[in-house]
C-alpha positions as CSV (number, residue, x, y, z in Angstrom):
1,M,-90.2,30.4,-77.5
2,V,-93.0,27.8,-77.8
3,R,-92.6,25.1,-80.3
4,C,-95.7,24.7,-82.5
5,F,-94.7,21.5,-84.2
6,T,-93.3,18.4,-82.6
7,L,-90.9,16.1,-84.4
8,G,-93.7,13.6,-85.1
9,S,-96.0,16.1,-86.7
10,V,-93.2,17.5,-88.9
11,L,-92.4,14.0,-90.1
12,I,-96.1,13.3,-90.9
13,L,-96.3,16.6,-92.8
14,I,-93.1,15.7,-94.8
15,A,-94.5,12.2,-95.6
16,I,-97.8,13.7,-96.8
17,A,-96.0,16.3,-98.9
18,A,-93.7,13.6,-100.4
19,S,-96.7,11.3,-101.2
20,M,-98.5,14.2,-102.9
21,V,-95.4,14.6,-105.2
22,V,-94.6,10.9,-105.8
23,L,-98.0,9.2,-106.0
24,P,-99.4,11.2,-109.0
25,L,-96.3,10.2,-111.0
26,M,-96.8,6.5,-110.2
27,L,-100.6,6.1,-110.4
28,P,-102.4,6.0,-113.8
29,P,-104.6,9.0,-114.7
30,L,-108.2,8.7,-113.7
31,P,-111.1,9.3,-116.1
32,P,-113.1,12.5,-115.4
33,P,-116.1,12.2,-113.1
34,P,-119.6,12.2,-114.4
35,L,-121.0,15.6,-115.1
36,V,-123.7,15.2,-112.4
37,L,-121.0,14.9,-109.7
38,L,-119.5,18.2,-110.8
39,F,-122.7,20.1,-110.0
40,F,-122.5,19.2,-106.2
41,P,-119.7,21.7,-105.4
42,V,-121.4,24.3,-107.6
43,G,-124.7,23.7,-105.8
44,I,-123.1,23.9,-102.3
45,M,-121.4,27.2,-103.3
46,A,-124.7,28.6,-104.6
47,A,-126.5,27.6,-101.4
48,L,-123.8,29.3,-99.3
49,V,-124.0,32.5,-101.3
50,V,-127.8,32.6,-101.0
51,L,-127.5,32.0,-97.2
52,A,-124.8,34.7,-96.9
53,F,-126.9,37.4,-98.6
54,S,-130.3,36.4,-97.3
55,P,-131.6,38.6,-94.4
56,S,-131.9,37.1,-91.0
57,E,-135.2,36.6,-89.3
58,N,-134.5,38.8,-86.3
59,V,-133.7,42.1,-88.1
60,K,-135.7,44.1,-85.6
61,N,-133.6,42.8,-82.7
62,V,-130.3,43.9,-84.2
63,V,-128.7,46.7,-82.1
64,V,-126.4,49.1,-83.9
65,Y,-123.7,50.6,-81.7
66,S,-122.4,54.0,-82.7
67,S,-119.3,55.6,-81.3
């Protein structure tokens, strides 16, 4: 059986998981970001949706295989 994780990578993953549990309890809460910054992920998602549903330029060169 092939080992996917080495001992070092497991220790790093445990340290990251522990820091994600402990650090929010120690650090003070941050103020919310400005409203303009919240529109960046929404804009990126909208652009990805538009690109996903827009037709490609080479529609005539698409070959449909039927079985």
